[in-house]
Biotite code that builds the C-alpha atoms (Angstrom):
import biotite.structure as struc

atoms = struc.array([
    struc.Atom([3.486, 7.393, 12.297], chain_id="A", res_id=1, res_name="ARG", atom_name="CA", element="C"),
    struc.Atom([5.656, 6.076, 9.521], chain_id="A", res_id=2, res_name="ILE", atom_name="CA", element="C"),
    struc.Atom([3.105, 6.796, 6.786], chain_id="A", res_id=3, res_name="ASP", atom_name="CA", element="C"),
    struc.Atom([3.497, 10.596, 6.979], chain_id="A", res_id=4, res_name="ASN", atom_name="CA", element="C"),
    struc.Atom([5.453, 10.844, 3.734], chain_id="A", res_id=5, res_name="LEU", atom_name="CA", element="C"),
    struc.Atom([3.227, 8.716, 1.462], chain_id="A", res_id=6, res_name="LYS", atom_name="CA", element="C"),
    struc.Atom([1.279, 11.640, -0.040], chain_id="A", res_id=7, res_name="PRO", atom_name="CA", element="C"),
    struc.Atom([4.490, 13.076, -1.463], chain_id="A", res_id=8, res_name="TYR", atom_name="CA", element="C"),
    struc.Atom([5.057, 10.013, -3.599], chain_id="A", res_id=9, res_name="ARG", atom_name="CA", element="C"),
    struc.Atom([2.220, 11.034, -5.908], chain_id="A", res_id=10, res_name="ASP", atom_name="CA", element="C"),
    struc.Atom([1.812, 14.776, -5.528], chain_id="A", res_id=11, res_name="SER", atom_name="CA", element="C"),
    struc.Atom([5.459, 15.808, -5.911], chain_id="A", res_id=12, res_name="TYR", atom_name="CA", element="C"),
    struc.Atom([6.709, 13.090, -8.233], chain_id="A", res_id=13, res_name="TYR", atom_name="CA", element="C"),
    struc.Atom([6.095, 15.060, -11.430], chain_id="A", res_id=14, res_name="PHE", atom_name="CA", element="C"),
    struc.Atom([7.676, 18.237, -10.080], chain_id="A", res_id=15, res_name="ILE", atom_name="CA", element="C"),
    struc.Atom([10.678, 16.286, -8.779], chain_id="A", res_id=16, res_name="ALA", atom_name="CA", element="C"),
    struc.Atom([11.242, 14.801, -12.234], chain_id="A", res_id=17, res_name="ARG", atom_name="CA", element="C"),
    struc.Atom([11.830, 18.285, -13.647], chain_id="A", res_id=18, res_name="ASN", atom_name="CA", element="C"),
    struc.Atom([13.495, 20.138, -10.784], chain_id="A", res_id=19, res_name="ASP", atom_name="CA", element="C"),
    struc.Atom([16.888, 19.196, -9.370], chain_id="A", res_id=20, res_name="VAL", atom_name="CA", element="C"),
    struc.Atom([16.468, 20.409, -5.772], chain_id="A", res_id=21, res_name="SER", atom_name="CA", element="C"),
    struc.Atom([12.957, 18.937, -5.558], chain_id="A", res_id=22, res_name="ALA", atom_name="CA", element="C"),
    struc.Atom([14.364, 15.685, -6.950], chain_id="A", res_id=23, res_name="PHE", atom_name="CA", element="C"),
    struc.Atom([16.997, 15.422, -4.206], chain_id="A", res_id=24, res_name="HIS", atom_name="CA", element="C"),
    struc.Atom([14.465, 16.251, -1.499], chain_id="A", res_id=25, res_name="GLN", atom_name="CA", element="C"),
    struc.Atom([12.030, 13.733, -2.961], chain_id="A", res_id=26, res_name="PHE", atom_name="CA", element="C"),
    struc.Atom([14.781, 11.106, -2.699], chain_id="A", res_id=27, res_name="LEU", atom_name="CA", element="C"),
    struc.Atom([15.539, 12.189, 0.883], chain_id="A", res_id=28, res_name="ALA", atom_name="CA", element="C"),
    struc.Atom([11.885, 11.807, 1.869], chain_id="A", res_id=29, res_name="ASN", atom_name="CA", element="C"),
    struc.Atom([11.683, 8.418, 0.157], chain_id="A", res_id=30, res_name="ALA", atom_name="CA", element="C"),
    struc.Atom([14.853, 7.214, 1.897], chain_id="A", res_id=31, res_name="ALA", atom_name="CA", element="C"),
    struc.Atom([13.578, 8.453, 5.253], chain_id="A", res_id=32, res_name="LEU", atom_name="CA", element="C"),
    struc.Atom([10.226, 6.765, 4.724], chain_id="A", res_id=33, res_name="HIS", atom_name="CA", element="C"),
    struc.Atom([11.934, 3.510, 3.706], chain_id="A", res_id=34, res_name="ARG", atom_name="CA", element="C"),
    struc.Atom([14.163, 3.583, 6.784], chain_id="A", res_id=35, res_name="THR", atom_name="CA", element="C"),
    struc.Atom([11.296, 4.344, 9.152], chain_id="A", res_id=36, res_name="LEU", atom_name="CA", element="C"),
    struc.Atom([9.097, 1.687, 7.565], chain_id="A", res_id=37, res_name="TYR", atom_name="CA", element="C"),
    struc.Atom([11.667, -1.117, 7.451], chain_id="A", res_id=38, res_name="THR", atom_name="CA", element="C"),
    struc.Atom([12.834, -0.463, 11.011], chain_id="A", res_id=39, res_name="SER", atom_name="CA", element="C"),
    struc.Atom([9.340, -0.134, 12.424], chain_id="A", res_id=40, res_name="GLY", atom_name="CA", element="C"),
    struc.Atom([10.111, 3.452, 13.380], chain_id="A", res_id=41, res_name="GLY", atom_name="CA", element="C"),
    struc.Atom([13.133, 2.492, 15.503], chain_id="A", res_id=42, res_name="LYS", atom_name="CA", element="C"),
    struc.Atom([15.781, 3.977, 13.201], chain_id="A", res_id=43, res_name="ILE", atom_name="CA", element="C"),
    struc.Atom([15.110, 7.678, 12.743], chain_id="A", res_id=44, res_name="LEU", atom_name="CA", element="C"),
    struc.Atom([17.298, 8.536, 9.772], chain_id="A", res_id=45, res_name="THR", atom_name="CA", element="C"),
    struc.Atom([19.761, 7.081, 7.311], chain_id="A", res_id=46, res_name="SER", atom_name="CA", element="C"),
    struc.Atom([22.894, 8.129, 5.504], chain_id="A", res_id=47, res_name="HIS", atom_name="CA", element="C"),
    struc.Atom([20.977, 8.156, 2.197], chain_id="A", res_id=48, res_name="ASP", atom_name="CA", element="C"),
    struc.Atom([18.234, 10.407, 3.545], chain_id="A", res_id=49, res_name="ALA", atom_name="CA", element="C"),
    struc.Atom([20.689, 12.798, 5.158], chain_id="A", res_id=50, res_name="THR", atom_name="CA", element="C"),
    struc.Atom([22.912, 12.994, 2.066], chain_id="A", res_id=51, res_name="ALA", atom_name="CA", element="C"),
    struc.Atom([19.999, 13.727, -0.274], chain_id="A", res_id=52, res_name="GLN", atom_name="CA", element="C"),
    struc.Atom([18.517, 16.282, 2.134], chain_id="A", res_id=53, res_name="HIS", atom_name="CA", element="C"),
    struc.Atom([21.888, 18.032, 2.402], chain_id="A", res_id=54, res_name="HIS", atom_name="CA", element="C"),
    struc.Atom([22.206, 18.184, -1.402], chain_id="A", res_id=55, res_name="LYS", atom_name="CA", element="C"),
    struc.Atom([18.688, 19.636, -1.682], chain_id="A", res_id=56, res_name="ALA", atom_name="CA", element="C"),
    struc.Atom([19.548, 22.247, 0.958], chain_id="A", res_id=57, res_name="LEU", atom_name="CA", element="C"),
    struc.Atom([22.695, 23.259, -0.937], chain_id="A", res_id=58, res_name="GLN", atom_name="CA", element="C"),
    struc.Atom([20.799, 23.623, -4.213], chain_id="A", res_id=59, res_name="LEU", atom_name="CA", element="C"),
    struc.Atom([17.927, 25.516, -2.589], chain_id="A", res_id=60, res_name="ALA", atom_name="CA", element="C"),
    struc.Atom([20.345, 27.923, -0.924], chain_id="A", res_id=61, res_name="GLN", atom_name="CA", element="C"),
    struc.Atom([21.787, 28.815, -4.327], chain_id="A", res_id=62, res_name="ILE", atom_name="CA", element="C"),
    struc.Atom([18.334, 29.175, -5.899], chain_id="A", res_id=63, res_name="ARG", atom_name="CA", element="C"),
    struc.Atom([16.995, 31.536, -3.222], chain_id="A", res_id=64, res_name="VAL", atom_name="CA", element="C"),
    struc.Atom([19.273, 34.219, -4.643], chain_id="A", res_id=65, res_name="GLY", atom_name="CA", element="C"),
    struc.Atom([17.478, 34.174, -8.003], chain_id="A", res_id=66, res_name="ASP", atom_name="CA", element="C"),
    struc.Atom([14.369, 36.373, -7.876], chain_id="A", res_id=67, res_name="ILE", atom_name="CA", element="C"),
    struc.Atom([12.511, 34.370, -10.553], chain_id="A", res_id=68, res_name="LYS", atom_name="CA", element="C"),
    struc.Atom([13.536, 30.942, -9.291], chain_id="A", res_id=69, res_name="ASP", atom_name="CA", element="C"),
    struc.Atom([12.753, 31.483, -5.611], chain_id="A", res_id=70, res_name="ARG", atom_name="CA", element="C"),
    struc.Atom([9.001, 31.356, -6.284], chain_id="A", res_id=71, res_name="VAL", atom_name="CA", element="C"),
    struc.Atom([9.041, 28.599, -8.913], chain_id="A", res_id=72, res_name="SER", atom_name="CA", element="C"),
    struc.Atom([6.911, 25.487, -8.525], chain_id="A", res_id=73, res_name="ASP", atom_name="CA", element="C"),
    struc.Atom([10.037, 23.421, -7.998], chain_id="A", res_id=74, res_name="GLY", atom_name="CA", element="C"),
    struc.Atom([11.350, 25.648, -5.239], chain_id="A", res_id=75, res_name="MET", atom_name="CA", element="C"),
    struc.Atom([7.987, 25.745, -3.469], chain_id="A", res_id=76, res_name="ILE", atom_name="CA", element="C"),
    struc.Atom([7.742, 21.951, -3.693], chain_id="A", res_id=77, res_name="ALA", atom_name="CA", element="C"),
    struc.Atom([11.292, 21.626, -2.367], chain_id="A", res_id=78, res_name="THR", atom_name="CA", element="C"),
    struc.Atom([10.523, 23.767, 0.674], chain_id="A", res_id=79, res_name="VAL", atom_name="CA", element="C"),
    struc.Atom([7.290, 21.887, 1.391], chain_id="A", res_id=80, res_name="LEU", atom_name="CA", element="C"),
    struc.Atom([9.052, 18.536, 1.145], chain_id="A", res_id=81, res_name="MET", atom_name="CA", element="C"),
    struc.Atom([11.823, 19.839, 3.430], chain_id="A", res_id=82, res_name="MET", atom_name="CA", element="C"),
    struc.Atom([9.188, 20.805, 5.974], chain_id="A", res_id=83, res_name="ALA", atom_name="CA", element="C"),
    struc.Atom([7.650, 17.322, 5.805], chain_id="A", res_id=84, res_name="ALA", atom_name="CA", element="C"),
    struc.Atom([11.103, 15.762, 6.174], chain_id="A", res_id=85, res_name="TYR", atom_name="CA", element="C"),
    struc.Atom([11.861, 17.806, 9.288], chain_id="A", res_id=86, res_name="ASN", atom_name="CA", element="C"),
    struc.Atom([8.427, 17.331, 10.848], chain_id="A", res_id=87, res_name="VAL", atom_name="CA", element="C"),
    struc.Atom([8.700, 13.595, 10.325], chain_id="A", res_id=88, res_name="SER", atom_name="CA", element="C"),
    struc.Atom([12.109, 13.543, 12.017], chain_id="A", res_id=89, res_name="ASN", atom_name="CA", element="C"),
    struc.Atom([10.875, 15.653, 14.939], chain_id="A", res_id=90, res_name="LEU", atom_name="CA", element="C"),
    struc.Atom([7.719, 13.611, 15.491], chain_id="A", res_id=91, res_name="SER", atom_name="CA", element="C"),
    struc.Atom([9.747, 10.413, 15.752], chain_id="A", res_id=92, res_name="HIS", atom_name="CA", element="C"),
    struc.Atom([12.254, 11.995, 18.112], chain_id="A", res_id=93, res_name="LEU", atom_name="CA", element="C"),
    struc.Atom([9.481, 13.106, 20.467], chain_id="A", res_id=94, res_name="GLN", atom_name="CA", element="C"),
    struc.Atom([7.627, 9.768, 20.398], chain_id="A", res_id=95, res_name="ALA", atom_name="CA", element="C"),
])
């Protein structure tokens, strides 16, 4: 289904506004959702989605080293959005 990412629009928007890695992952999820929706699920990813996801991964990798930051709301939201991004990609590949 192409509507898998809709809940993140509302629930993670406010965290993404204040956290840089969550912001990039939020953009990746939005770009992926847009691509899946506009293509009717035929195109599985886009350059925009991949670029934003990669940036979020880079930032998260740096933040994991900080004991205080690794359990912050922003980091937890980033990881959850990354999981949704990857599950969405896998579910479309298996369909």
